[in-house]
MILUMKE-220630 format. One line per field, with one value per atom (N, C-alpha, C): residue number from 1; x, y, z; atom name; residue in one letter. Coordinates in steps of 0.001 Angstrom, whole numbers, m for minus. Layout:
# MILUMKE-220630
resi: NUM, ... $
east: X, ... $
north: Y, ... $
up: Z, ... $
name: CA, ... $
resn: A, ... $
This chain:
# MILUMKE-220630
resi: 1, 1, 1, 2, 2, 2, 3, 3, 3, 4, 4, 4, 5, 5, 5, 6, 6, 6, 7, 7, 7, 8, 8, 8, 9, 9, 9, 10, 10, 10, 11, 11, 11, 12, 12, 12, 13, 13, 13, 14, 14, 14, 15, 15, 15, 16, 16, 16, 17, 17, 17, 18, 18, 18, 19, 19, 19, 20, 20, 20, 21, 21, 21, 22, 22, 22, 23, 23, 23, 24, 24, 24, 25, 25, 25, 26, 26, 26, 27, 27, 27, 28, 28, 28, 29, 29, 29, 30, 30, 30, 31, 31, 31, 32, 32, 32, 33, 33, 33, 34, 34, 34, 35, 35, 35, 36, 36, 36, 37, 37, 37, 38, 38, 38, 39, 39, 39, 40, 40, 40, 41, 41, 41, 42, 42, 42, 43, 43, 43, 44, 44, 44, 45, 45, 45, 46, 46, 46, 47, 47, 47, 48, 48, 48, 49, 49, 49, 50, 50, 50, 51, 51, 51, 52, 52, 52, 53, 53, 53, 54, 54, 54, 55, 55, 55, 56, 56, 56, 57, 57, 57, 58, 58, 58, 59, 59, 59, 60, 60, 60, 61, 61, 61, 62, 62, 62, 63, 63, 63, 64, 64, 64, 65, 65, 65, 66, 66, 66, 67, 67, 67, 68, 68, 68, 69, 69, 69, 70, 70, 70, 71, 71, 71, 72, 72, 72, 73, 73, 73, 74, 74, 74, 75, 75, 75, 76, 76, 76, 77, 77, 77, 78, 78, 78, 79, 79, 79, 80, 80, 80, 81, 81, 81, 82, 82, 82, 83, 83, 83, 84, 84, 84, 85, 85, 85, 86, 86, 86, 87, 87, 87, 88, 88, 88, 89, 89, 89, 90, 90, 90, 91, 91, 91, 92, 92, 92, 93, 93, 93, 94, 94, 94, 95, 95, 95, 96, 96, 96, 97, 97, 97, 98, 98, 98, 99, 99, 99, 100, 100, 100, 101, 101, 101, 102, 102, 102, 103, 103, 103, 104, 104, 104, 105, 105, 105, 106, 106, 106, 107, 107, 107, 108, 108, 108, 109, 109, 109, 110, 110, 110, 111, 111, 111, 112, 112, 112, 113, 113, 113, 114, 114, 114, 115, 115, 115, 116, 116, 116, 117, 117, 117, 118, 118, 118, 119, 119, 119, 120, 120, 120, 121, 121, 121, 122, 122, 122, 123, 123, 123, 124, 124, 124, 125, 125, 125, 126, 126, 126, 127, 127, 127, 128, 128, 128, 129, 129, 129, 130, 130, 130, 131, 131, 131, 132, 132, 132, 133, 133, 133, 134, 134, 134, 135, 135, 135, 136, 136, 136, 137, 137, 137, 138, 138, 138, 139, 139, 139, 140, 140, 140, 141, 141, 141, 142, 142, 142, 143, 143, 143, 144, 144, 144, 145, 145, 145, 146, 146, 146, 147, 147, 147, 148, 148, 148, 149, 149, 149, 150, 150, 150, 151, 151, 151, 152, 152, 152, 153, 153, 153, 154, 154, 154, 155, 155, 155, 156, 156, 156, 157, 157, 157, 158, 158, 158, 159, 159, 159, 160, 160, 160, 161, 161, 161, 162, 162, 162, 163, 163, 163, 164, 164, 164, 165, 165, 165, 166, 166, 166, 167, 167, 167, 168, 168, 168, 169, 169, 169, 170, 170, 170, 171, 171, 171, 172, 172, 172, 173, 173, 173, 174, 174, 174, 175, 175, 175, 176, 176, 176, 177, 177, 177, 178, 178, 178, 179, 179, 179, 180, 180, 180, 181, 181, 181, 182, 182, 182, 183, 183, 183, 184, 184, 184, 185, 185, 185, 186, 186, 186, 187, 187, 187, 188, 188, 188, 189, 189, 189, 190, 190, 190, 191, 191, 191, 192, 192, 192, 193, 193, 193, 194, 194, 194, 195, 195, 195, 196, 196, 196, 197, 197, 197, 198, 198, 198, 199, 199, 199, 200, 200, 200, 201, 201, 201, 202, 202, 202, 203, 203, 203, 204, 204, 204, 205, 205, 205, 206, 206, 206, 207, 207, 207, 208, 208, 208, 209, 209, 209, 210, 210, 210, 211, 211, 211, 212, 212, 212, 213, 213, 213, 214, 214, 214, 215, 215, 215, 216, 216, 216, 217, 217, 217, 218, 218, 218, 219, 219, 219, 220, 220, 220, 221, 221, 221, 222, 222, 222, 223, 223, 223, 224, 224, 224, 225, 225, 225, 226, 226, 226, 227, 227, 227, 228, 228, 228, 229, 229, 229, 230, 230, 230, 231, 231, 231, 232, 232, 232, 233, 233, 233, 234, 234, 234, 235, 235, 235, 236, 236, 236, 237, 237, 237 $
east: m21063, m20163, m20367, m20020, m20157, m20076, m20848, m21028, m19597, m18503, m17561, m16101, m16200, m15860, m16404, m17701, m18365, m17694, m17697, m16837, m16184, m14932, m13605, m13566, m14194, m14447, m14307, m15878, m16252, m14970, m14396, m13515, m12662, m12202, m10737, m11480, m12512, m13361, m13543, m13710, m13688, m12145, m11424, m10169, m9568, m9697, m9808, m10131, m11731, m11975, m11896, m11448, m11050, m12189, m11741, m12808, m14076, m14723, m15824, m17430, m16682, m16929, m16617, m17497, m17612, m18709, m17701, m18802, m19419, m20821, m22118, m22879, m23464, m24316, m23428, m23951, m23240, m24289, m23392, m24295, m24313, m25646, m26258, m26680, m27071, m27265, m25634, m24692, m23407, m23320, m22875, m23052, m21975, m22071, m20801, m21339, m21742, m22040, m21425, m22348, m21240, m21182, m20751, m20750, m21759, m21077, m21734, m22988, m23847, m25379, m26106, m27230, m28290, m29580, m30198, m31665, m31300, m30271, m30481, m29514, m29586, m27977, m27961, m27028, m26264, m25368, m25679, m24860, m25056, m24168, m23953, m23851, m24708, m24357, m24624, m24574, m24793, m25982, m26866, m27996, m27862, m28035, m27434, m28383, m28170, m28856, m28140, m28772, m27946, m27103, m27872, m26979, m25975, m26259, m25356, m24919, m26721, m26152, m25276, m24341, m24220, m25500, m25462, m26843, m26147, m26838, m26730, m27849, m28521, m29406, m29122, m30251, m31146, m31734, m31976, m33087, m33123, m34940, m34922, m35150, m34325, m34378, m35420, m36573, m37715, m38678, m38317, m39815, m39455, m39604, m40007, m39416, m38486, m37378, m38657, m38536, m39162, m38674, m38957, m38276, m37242, m37754, m37521, m35801, m34932, m33733, m33360, m34398, m33873, m33690, m34618, m33940, m35302, m35375, m36138, m35844, m34561, m34281, m32900, m32585, m31987, m31463, m30123, m29353, m28764, m29191, m28512, m26879, m25887, m24849, m25157, m25932, m25814, m27127, m27282, m28263, m27545, m26173, m25719, m24610, m24393, m23743, m22521, m21203, m20216, m20731, m20392, m20284, m19105, m19181, m18134, m17601, m18893, m18170, m19520, m19415, m20032, m21067, m20823, m22004, m21665, m23083, m23252, m21767, m20868, m20384, m20877, m19565, m20222, m20326, m21071, m20926, m19802, m19008, m17508, m16342, m16379, m15791, m16304, m17527, m17748, m17235, m17511, m17048, m15783, m15187, m13597, m13757, m12757, m12772, m12460, m11169, m11746, m12970, m13540, m14844, m15816, m16184, m17071, m16313, m15243, m14993, m15502, m15483, m15537, m17195, m17545, m19259, m20383, m19219, m19637, m19568, m18715, m18023, m19194, m18847, m19809, m21551, m21638, m23123, m23552, m23233, m23422, m23565, m22625, m22479, m22979, m23249, m24158, m25579, m26305, m27497, m28621, m27110, m28419, m28355, m27130, m27116, m28029, m29160, m30166, m29484, m30915, m30624, m30431, m29379, m28857, m29611, m30164, m31321, m32169, m33124, m34405, m35639, m35346, m36312, m36197, m34979, m34605, m35167, m34932, m35923, m37379, m38120, m39637, m39965, m39182, m39246, m39748, m38460, m38483, m39735, m40351, m41190, m42750, m42528, m43841, m43946, m42960, m42839, m43401, m42420, m43062, m44687, m45220, m46193, m47215, m47376, m47982, m47980, m47149, m46268, m46857, m47319, m47643, m49190, m49594, m51152, m51448, m50995, m51292, m51384, m50446, m50579, m51482, m52185, m52871, m52789, m51338, m50498, m50178, m51006, m50910, m51209, m51685, m51624, m50523, m49204, m48043, m47757, m48314, m48302, m49357, m49215, m49780, m48579, m48291, m47642, m46309, m45340, m44185, m43749, m44562, m43938, m44974, m46107, m47043, m46706, m46412, m45222, m43887, m43424, m42067, m42489, m43432, m43892, m44307, m44955, m45951, m44675, m43780, m42724, m41908, m41608, m40599, m41836, m42786, m43582, m43704, m43679, m43941, m42622, m41091, m39968, m39983, m40069, m40266, m40623, m42043, m43302, m44061, m44049, m44143, m45697, m46935, m48013, m48224, m49227, m49826, m50085, m50652, m50380, m51857, m52851, m54139, m53732, m53003, m52983, m52234, m51229, m50194, m50887, m52096, m52956, m53491, m54127, m54837, m54158, m52709, m51683, m51336, m51036, m50932, m52247, m53047, m54782, m54517, m54239, m54308, m53218, m52335, m51304, m52011, m52747, m53444, m54539, m55029, m55930, m56109, m54146, m53948, m53867, m54451, m54590, m53341, m52245, m51036, m50022, m50659, m49537, m49037, m50314, m49623, m49914, m49711, m49731, m48823, m48519, m47581, m45906, m45639, m44648, m43887, m45072, m44745, m44278, m43868, m43331, m44201, m44817, m45580, m45811, m44486, m44630, m45044, m44883, m45519, m46991, m47777, m48888, m49225, m48418, m48348, m47586, m46463, m45544, m46506, m47637, m47961, m49594, m50044, m51025, m50487, m48928, m48787, m47943, m47807, m47570, m48830, m50494, m51069, m51306, m51743, m52007, m51386, m49562, m49021, m48983, m49720, m49670, m51315, m52227, m53435, m53004, m52297, m52072, m50773, m50733, m49495, m48647, m48063, m46986, m45486, m44976, m43965, m42540, m42451, m41053, m41721, m42454, m43203, m42611, m42877, m42940, m41751, m40972, m39319, m38659, m39421, m38374, m39014, m40342, m40693, m39883, m39629, m39167, m37389, m36406, m35554, m35247, m36168, m36180, m36259, m37095, m37593, m36056, m35353, m34086, m33347, m33475, m32205, m32498, m33450, m34250, m34022, m34240, m33488, m32467, m31588, m29685, m29668, m29942, m29678, m30178, m31155, m31880, m30691, m30043, m28986, m27388, m27603, m26492, m25152, m26263, m25121, m24974, m23662, m23133, m23399, m23641, m24039, m22848, m21671, m20441, m20274, m21273, m21298, m22566, m22908, m24375, m24149, m24421, m24571, m25661, m25231, m26552, m27902, m28773, m30038, m30716, m30274, m31116, m32387, m33310, m34562, m34618, m35207, m35010, m35720, m35772, m36534, m38136, m38970, m40403, m40338, m41240, m41506, m42959, m43880, m45088, m44732 $
north: m26536, m25573, m24882, m25179, m24678, m23291, m22563, m21498, m20818, m21338, m20325, m20836, m21671, m21600, m20023, m20379, m19432, m17507, m17451, m16303, m15976, m17204, m17121, m16870, m17340, m16774, m15454, m15481, m13695, m12774, m12964, m11839, m11801, m12892, m13366, m12171, m12165, m11917, m9912, m9847, m8365, m7851, m8374, m7967, m8023, m8610, m8076, m7391, m6958, m5918, m4513, m4526, m3343, m2902, m1490, m916, m903, m778, m404, m1721, m2464, m3915, m4498, m4730, m5809, m6818, m7665, m9087, m8522, m8538, m8059, m9217, m8996, m10510, m11185, m12846, m13959, m14623, m15778, m17356, m17303, m18220, m18170, m17472, m16088, m14816, m14260, m14736, m13574, m13774, m11883, m11793, m10916, m10727, m9731, m8419, m7345, m6156, m5061, m4344, m2956, m1647, m1355, 92, 1132, 2285, 3517, 3511, 2633, 2546, 3309, 4046, 5238, 4555, 4379, 3849, 2569, 1718, m27, m241, m1852, m2460, m3240, m3601, m4723, m5669, m6913, m7665, m9061, m9856, m11603, m12567, m13692, m13907, m16138, m16677, m18243, m18758, m19933, m20572, m21607, m21947, m22944, m24214, m24558, m26259, m26665, m28157, m29274, m28496, m27599, m27200, m26220, m25284, m24059, m23684, m22619, m21628, m20412, m19492, m17958, m17374, m16433, m15650, m14656, m13297, m11738, m11034, m9947, m9114, m7598, m6842, m5743, m5722, m4752, m4794, m2815, m2841, m853, m689, 218, 532, 1834, 2379, 2473, 2750, 1326, 522, m430, m1661, m2686, m3452, m4415, m5585, m6468, m7274, m8243, m9424, m10131, m11297, m12395, m12621, m13757, m13032, m13349, m13075, m11860, m10882, m9279, m9013, m9410, m8997, m8420, m7334, m7274, m7917, m8100, m8143, m9568, m10591, m10888, m11766, m12685, m13211, m14461, m15701, m17259, m17210, m17162, m17990, m18841, m19819, m20783, m20083, m19072, m18634, m17384, m16673, m15613, m16153, m15520, m15621, m14497, m14244, m13816, m12607, m11339, m10720, m11219, m11522, m12433, m13786, m14408, m15303, m16386, m17518, m18144, m18825, m19378, m19679, m19671, m20218, m20016, m20501, m20075, m20579, m21732, m23014, m23762, m23127, m23661, m22838, m23159, m24674, m24981, m23638, m22699, m21923, m20783, m20571, m19490, m19707, m20973, m20681, m20970, m19907, m19348, m17994, m17430, m16464, m15321, m15707, m15024, m14778, m15866, m16388, m15489, m15453, m14403, m13064, m12823, m11409, m10701, m11809, m11389, m11418, m12229, m12542, m10794, m10928, m9970, m8265, m8052, m6799, m6837, m8034, m8147, m8164, m8955, m9050, m7768, m7294, m6105, m5041, m4918, m3520, m3995, m4981, m5442, m5697, m6510, m6699, m5862, m5694, m5163, m3801, m2960, m1794, m1090, m661, 511, 1680, 2558, 3723, 4205, 4655, 5773, 6319, 7534, 8425, 7813, 8464, 7279, 8242, 9405, 9646, 9395, 8903, 8049, 6910, 6114, 4997, 5004, 5979, 6096, 6553, 7040, 7446, 5736, 4852, 4022, 2931, 2923, 1984, 3060, 4446, 4360, 4151, 4236, 3862, 2265, 859, m119, m116, 643, 217, 411, 1764, 2461, 1011, 67, m1178, m1802, m2582, m3179, m2980, m2169, m2095, m1822, m1117, m1330, m2593, m3502, m4662, m5949, m5672, m6136, m7052, m6440, m6746, m6040, m5504, m4287, m5048, m6568, m7470, m7744, m7941, m7388, m7283, m5642, m4358, m4749, m5745, m6503, m6848, m6630, m7032, m6052, m6734, m6197, m4990, m5252, m4221, m3140, m3297, m2038, m1731, m1902, m1167, m384, m988, m313, 1043, 698, 2012, 2847, 2614, 3739, 4288, 3800, 4559, 5012, 4896, 6176, 6925, 6655, 8182, 8844, 8242, 9006, 9692, 9003, 9460, 10742, 10822, 11878, 12970, 12606, 13539, 13566, 12591, 12300, 13163, 12970, 13330, 14607, 15498, 16088, 14828, 15471, 14637, 13961, 14620, 13328, 12379, 12855, 11200, 10173, 11033, 9847, 9634, 10060, 9359, 7813, 8286, 7100, 6331, 6509, 5759, 4312, 5256, 4383, 3069, 4165, 3447, 1837, 2274, 1437, 124, 728, m617, m1168, m508, m1200, m2328, m2007, m2618, m3523, m3737, m5084, m6439, m7166, m8224, m9153, m8976, m9200, m8834, m7400, m6472, m7273, m8417, m8946, m10387, m11033, m12157, m12605, m13654, m14623, m14409, m14324, m13445, m12220, m11550, m10263, m9750, m8936, m8423, m8259, m9010, m8677, m6981, m6580, m4918, m4182, m4491, m3480, m3112, m3845, m3099, m1878, m2496, m986, m204, m208, 990, 1893, 1102, 1899, 2274, 2120, 2792, 3782, 3788, 5006, 6154, 5471, 6751, 7456, 6443, 6938, 7913, 7661, 8996, 10236, 9776, 11057, 11862, 11145, 11733, 12582, 11993, 13102, 13764, 14044, 15201, 16018, 15588, 16400, 16675, 15672, 15765, 15043, 15943, 15388, 15443, 15799, 15428, 14256, 13928, 12958, 11806, 11501, 10595, 10321, 11620, 10934, 10531, 10942, 10178, 8308, 8381, 6893, 6340, 7214, 6353, 6071, 6362, 7120, 5951, 5895, 4742, 3247, 2916, 1863, 1384, 2091, 2035, 1687, 2518, 1641, 269, 371, m1099, m1645, m2039, m2802, m2412, m2153, m2544, m3150, m2871, m3413, m5184, m5177, m6260, m6992, m6628, m7197, m7372, m6536, m6853, m5661, m4526, m3628, m2418, m2598, m1218, 393, 1200, 2484, 3657, 3131, 3312, 2705, 1800, 1676, 2317, 3115, 4292, 5532, 5774, 7226, 7924, 9673, 10443, 10123, 9868, 9591, 11362, 10901, 12596, 12343, 13034, 12903, 13970, 13322, 14337, 15652, 16579, 17882, 17261, 17570, 16973, 17513, 16249, 16431, 17715, 17546, 18546, 19475 $
up: m27687, m27160, m25769, m24596, m23405, m22797, m22408, m21975, m21686, m21184, m20937, m22176, m22961, m24406, m25243, m25109, m26034, m25871, m24111, m23521, m24113, m23862, m24632, m25612, m26728, m27983, m28102, m27672, m28327, m27211, m26261, m25592, m26930, m27275, m27977, m29399, m29747, m31321, m31045, m29480, m29638, m29584, m28743, m29204, m30811, m31334, m32347, m32977, m32938, m33491, m32443, m31806, m31286, m30178, m30004, m29085, m29070, m29867, m30807, m30509, m30100, m30020, m28428, m27571, m26180, m25701, m24829, m24959, m23467, m23498, m22968, m22240, m20774, m20293, m20087, m19431, m18672, m19457, m19007, m18753, m20570, m20719, m22328, m23066, m22028, m22734, m23001, m22977, m23572, m24467, m24893, m26414, m27233, m28074, m28387, m29039, m28654, m28548, m29005, m30215, m30944, m29815, m29442, m28504, m29029, m28687, m29478, m29413, m28495, m29186, m28715, m29455, m29370, m29538, m31077, m31137, m30978, m31969, m31939, m31491, m30506, m29872, m31155, m31130, m32450, m31782, m32337, m31167, m32117, m31344, m32271, m30706, m30897, m29789, m30628, m29325, m29869, m29603, m30640, m29581, m29395, m28071, m27589, m27671, m28873, m29610, m29692, m30325, m30628, m32171, m32728, m34021, m33692, m32820, m31966, m33044, m33548, m34550, m33972, m34586, m34581, m35283, m34344, m34773, m34618, m35546, m35047, m34911, m34365, m33931, m33952, m34290, m33882, m32992, m32406, m31925, m31371, m32099, m31728, m30104, m29459, m28442, m28059, m28689, m28764, m28099, m27955, m26448, m26068, m25349, m24608, m25497, m25015, m25993, m26505, m28024, m28044, m26895, m26700, m25652, m26081, m27823, m28273, m29050, m28111, m28476, m28745, m27733, m27639, m29000, m29638, m31573, m32507, m33013, m34142, m35193, m35829, m37165, m36896, m37393, m37056, m38521, m38094, m39531, m38895, m39114, m38574, m39564, m39091, m39359, m40903, m40573, m41513, m42881, m42750, m43637, m44694, m43959, m44470, m45194, m46448, m47095, m47430, m47269, m46998, m48479, m48978, m49767, m50477, m51927, m53034, m52726, m52007, m51651, m52536, m52933, m53838, m52654, m51497, m50684, m48929, m48440, m47003, m46307, m45262, m44757, m43436, m43475, m42312, m41052, m40507, m38595, m38415, m38786, m38029, m38367, m39323, m40331, m39108, m38689, m37948, m36206, m35523, m34239, m34019, m34456, m33892, m33680, m32992, m33026, m33895, m34879, m36228, m37332, m36534, m37666, m37242, m35803, m35252, m35066, m35528, m35563, m37189, m38030, m39298, m39307, m39083, m39345, m38238, m36977, m36431, m37225, m38045, m38697, m39989, m40551, m41637, m41919, m41135, m40887, m40617, m39475, m39020, m40077, m40504, m41818, m42919, m43121, m44434, m44389, m43445, m43391, m42102, m41173, m39648, m39574, m40251, m39631, m39887, m39191, m40104, m40530, m40800, m41560, m39713, m39402, m38183, m37799, m38992, m38942, m38591, m37437, m37118, m38214, m38815, m38993, m40944, m41290, m42021, m42324, m40876, m40731, m40821, m40360, m40466, m41801, m42287, m43929, m44774, m44210, m45086, m44401, m43327, m42886, m43286, m43380, m44183, m45595, m46103, m47756, m47743, m46497, m46728, m46638, m45715, m45331, m46631, m47132, m48258, m49443, m49384, m50391, m49882, m48592, m48412, m48561, m48246, m48162, m49520, m50316, m51639, m52228, m51984, m52195, m52142, m50338, m49559, m48558, m48517, m47301, m45809, m45766, m44354, m43415, m43268, m42049, m41593, m41899, m42081, m40608, m40655, m39546, m38335, m38185, m36848, m35390, m34085, m33160, m33012, m33457, m33093, m34478, m35691, m36781, m35859, m36128, m35592, m34272, m33425, m32399, m33175, m33408, m33845, m34754, m35837, m36786, m35690, m35096, m33845, m32892, m32709, m32184, m32566, m33527, m34624, m35127, m34967, m35295, m33864, m32836, m31880, m30889, m31568, m31338, m32097, m33488, m34091, m33932, m33641, m32972, m34934, m35439, m37097, m37314, m36353, m36266, m35235, m35651, m34433, m33334, m32176, m30803, m31028, m31792, m31553, m32377, m33660, m34572, m33397, m32965, m31919, m31433, m30435, m29232, m30210, m31689, m32563, m32648, m33274, m33196, m32191, m30744, m29442, m29630, m29623, m29453, m30590, m31719, m32553, m32237, m31932, m30673, m29992, m28800, m27625, m28457, m29161, m30368, m30605, m30734, m31758, m30663, m31273, m30030, m30081, m31102, m30516, m29649, m29084, m28351, m27301, m26757, m25454, m25546, m26456, m27339, m27919, m28726, m29533, m29290, m28373, m28015, m27701, m27468, m27622, m25444, m25390, m24233, m23375, m22352, m21262, m20899, m20995, m20574, m22076, m23036, m24028, m23634, m23336, m22825, m21995, m20370, m19877, m20211, m21324, m22099, m22450, m23065, m24303, m23721, m22882, m21832, m21411, m20522, m19988, m21372, m22248, m23410, m23738, m23951, m24263, m23226, m22016, m21442, m21185, m21279, m21525, m22892, m24199, m24928, m24680, m23932, m24000, m23035, m22113, m21436, m22127, m23213, m24445, m23603, m22918, m21598, m22482, m23745, m24397, m24094, m22724, m21689, m21424, m20754, m20069, m21135, m22295, m23503, m23638, m23530, m24111, m22817, m21469, m20116, m20219, m20634, m20328, m21766, m22696, m23965, m23294, m22759, m22325, m21435, m20430, m18866, m19854, m20598, m21583, m22309, m22541, m23151, m22442, m21199, m20169, m19854, m19272, m18739, m20185, m21205, m22479, m22295, m21742, m22417, m21036, m20361, m18431, m18567, m19395, m19616, m20562, m21666, m22671, m21583, m21071, m19688, m20212, m20949, m21107, m20332, m20059, m19058, m19733, m19091, m19222, m20480, m19815, m20859, m22570, m22210, m24113, m25085, m24168, m24739, m25494, m26239, m26545, m26042, m25767, m25118, m26297, m25378, m26421, m27293, m28362, m28981, m29634, m29450, m29703, m31145, m32331, m33979, m33533, m34568, m34115, m34804, m33912, m34531, m36078, m36805, m38069, m37946, m37244, m37377, m35772 $
name: N, CA, C, N, CA, C, N, CA, C, N, CA, C, N, CA, C, N, CA, C, N, CA, C, N, CA, C, N, CA, C, N, CA, C, N, CA, C, N, CA, C, N, CA, C, N, CA, C, N, CA, C, N, CA, C, N, CA, C, N, CA, C, N, CA, C, N, CA, C, N, CA, C, N, CA, C, N, CA, C, N, CA, C, N, CA, C, N, CA, C, N, CA, C, N, CA, C, N, CA, C, N, CA, C, N, CA, C, N, CA, C, N, CA, C, N, CA, C, N, CA, C, N, CA, C, N, CA, C, N, CA, C, N, CA, C, N, CA, C, N, CA, C, N, CA, C, N, CA, C, N, CA, C, N, CA, C, N, CA, C, N, CA, C, N, CA, C, N, CA, C, N, CA, C, N, CA, C, N, CA, C, N, CA, C, N, CA, C, N, CA, C, N, CA, C, N, CA, C, N, CA, C, N, CA, C, N, CA, C, N, CA, C, N, CA, C, N, CA, C, N, CA, C, N, CA, C, N, CA, C, N, CA, C, N, CA, C, N, CA, C, N, CA, C, N, CA, C, N, CA, C, N, CA, C, N, CA, C, N, CA, C, N, CA, C, N, CA, C, N, CA, C, N, CA, C, N, CA, C, N, CA, C, N, CA, C, N, CA, C, N, CA, C, N, CA, C, N, CA, C, N, CA, C, N, CA, C, N, CA, C, N, CA, C, N, CA, C, N, CA, C, N, CA, C, N, CA, C, N, CA, C, N, CA, C, N, CA, C, N, CA, C, N, CA, C, N, CA, C, N, CA, C, N, CA, C, N, CA, C, N, CA, C, N, CA, C, N, CA, C, N, CA, C, N, CA, C, N, CA, C, N, CA, C, N, CA, C, N, CA, C, N, CA, C, N, CA, C, N, CA, C, N, CA, C, N, CA, C, N, CA, C, N, CA, C, N, CA, C, N, CA, C, N, CA, C, N, CA, C, N, CA, C, N, CA, C, N, CA, C, N, CA, C, N, CA, C, N, CA, C, N, CA, C, N, CA, C, N, CA, C, N, CA, C, N, CA, C, N, CA, C, N, CA, C, N, CA, C, N, CA, C, N, CA, C, N, CA, C, N, CA, C, N, CA, C, N, CA, C, N, CA, C, N, CA, C, N, CA, C, N, CA, C, N, CA, C, N, CA, C, N, CA, C, N, CA, C, N, CA, C, N, CA, C, N, CA, C, N, CA, C, N, CA, C, N, CA, C, N, CA, C, N, CA, C, N, CA, C, N, CA, C, N, CA, C, N, CA, C, N, CA, C, N, CA, C, N, CA, C, N, CA, C, N, CA, C, N, CA, C, N, CA, C, N, CA, C, N, CA, C, N, CA, C, N, CA, C, N, CA, C, N, CA, C, N, CA, C, N, CA, C, N, CA, C, N, CA, C, N, CA, C, N, CA, C, N, CA, C, N, CA, C, N, CA, C, N, CA, C, N, CA, C, N, CA, C, N, CA, C, N, CA, C, N, CA, C, N, CA, C, N, CA, C, N, CA, C, N, CA, C, N, CA, C, N, CA, C, N, CA, C, N, CA, C, N, CA, C, N, CA, C, N, CA, C, N, CA, C, N, CA, C, N, CA, C, N, CA, C, N, CA, C, N, CA, C, N, CA, C, N, CA, C, N, CA, C, N, CA, C, N, CA, C, N, CA, C, N, CA, C, N, CA, C, N, CA, C, N, CA, C, N, CA, C, N, CA, C, N, CA, C, N, CA, C, N, CA, C, N, CA, C, N, CA, C, N, CA, C, N, CA, C, N, CA, C, N, CA, C, N, CA, C, N, CA, C, N, CA, C, N, CA, C, N, CA, C, N, CA, C, N, CA, C, N, CA, C $
resn: M, M, M, S, S, S, V, V, V, S, S, S, A, A, A, W, W, W, R, R, R, K, K, K, M, M, M, V, V, V, T, T, T, S, S, S, A, A, A, A, A, A, E, E, E, R, R, R, L, L, L, G, G, G, P, P, P, Q, Q, Q, W, W, W, R, R, R, V, V, V, V, V, V, G, G, G, D, D, D, G, G, G, R, R, R, K, K, K, T, T, T, V, V, V, L, L, L, M, M, M, R, R, R, T, T, T, D, D, D, I, I, I, E, E, E, W, W, W, W, W, W, A, A, A, L, L, L, Y, Y, Y, V, V, V, G, G, G, Y, Y, Y, E, E, E, P, P, P, T, T, T, R, R, R, L, L, L, G, G, G, R, R, R, V, V, V, F, F, F, A, A, A, Y, Y, Y, S, S, S, A, A, A, F, F, F, L, L, L, G, G, G, G, G, G, P, P, P, L, L, L, P, P, P, P, P, P, T, T, T, R, R, R, T, T, T, G, G, G, D, D, D, A, A, A, G, G, G, V, V, V, D, D, D, G, G, G, D, D, D, Q, Q, Q, F, F, F, V, V, V, F, F, F, P, P, P, G, G, G, E, E, E, P, P, P, R, R, R, I, I, I, R, R, R, Y, Y, Y, Q, Q, Q, D, D, D, D, D, D, L, L, L, V, V, V, C, C, C, A, A, A, A, A, A, G, G, G, I, I, I, A, A, A, E, E, E, F, F, F, A, A, A, E, E, E, V, V, V, V, V, V, V, V, V, G, G, G, V, V, V, A, A, A, L, L, L, D, D, D, P, P, P, V, V, V, R, R, R, D, D, D, V, V, V, R, R, R, G, G, G, Y, Y, Y, L, L, L, A, A, A, Y, Y, Y, S, S, S, E, E, E, E, E, E, T, T, T, L, L, L, V, V, V, T, T, T, R, R, R, T, T, T, A, A, A, S, S, S, G, G, G, H, H, H, D, D, D, Y, Y, Y, L, L, L, Y, Y, Y, T, T, T, G, G, G, R, R, R, S, S, S, R, R, R, Q, Q, Q, R, R, R, L, L, L, V, V, V, L, L, L, L, L, L, R, R, R, V, V, V, V, V, V, C, C, C, A, A, A, A, A, A, K, K, K, P, P, P, T, T, T, A, A, A, G, G, G, L, L, L, I, I, I, E, E, E, D, D, D, V, V, V, Q, Q, Q, W, W, W, V, V, V, L, L, L, D, D, D, D, D, D, R, R, R, L, L, L, V, V, V, N, N, N, Q, Q, Q, N, N, N, G, G, G, A, A, A, N, N, N, P, P, P, S, S, S, S, S, S, E, E, E, V, V, V, F, F, F, F, F, F, A, A, A, E, E, E, M, M, M, L, L, L, E, E, E, L, L, L, L, L, L, R, R, R, D, D, D, D, D, D, D, D, D, R, R, R, G, G, G, G, G, G, V, V, V, E, E, E, D, D, D, L, L, L, I, I, I, S, S, S, R, R, R, T, T, T, R, R, R, Q, Q, Q, A, A, A, G, G, G, L, L, L, A, A, A, E, E, E, L, L, L, G, G, G, A, A, A, S, S, S, P, P, P, D, D, D, T, T, T, L, L, L, R, R, R, P, P, P, L, L, L, V, V, V, F, F, F, P, P, P, E, E, E, P, P, P, V, V, V, V, V, V $
């Protein structure tokens, strides 16, 4: 499918879905994005390959976006079973305005819309870490997974400053912080965060996260009017 055909299709899908969805980006990066963005961007795109798969992604905006499709968690259209249906739909059933609209609404609501409260998502992440560590699978918390856990801790001020400094250093010590698909800006971002924490500059930390969020959304092609004001939760400690 051509870029122009995809854009026409998602524009029609956005009209079906209403003002809470908007077409953003251009060229092969054109996606259908849910507006009212705070900590997560949720969007549907099209993979320009021979298979031409529809996909939906969620990206946490507390730090630099990962470069691969700029998403943390995703669902491919050829792997998602709609609730109440016995089997996966064919891609041909999805690649039309009605199919894209339904896929966007259902897959985001069912599979990708995270706990909207970052403190709730942090609690879930900490429980997952405990479970995986107990089962000997804590190695899964490397790369982007480690970065996201630490970012949630920093956003929520979930530890005293000394503990957050140790966590950010834990990220910088990770061999995957700038390898294997990591965002090249991640190391710079976390190094700056480390210095701000060492200076006990909470305002500077929040400003760094806010600026990085704006840069990530600009990378996705989202305009400022798609955003909700960024509200940091009350510190846990």
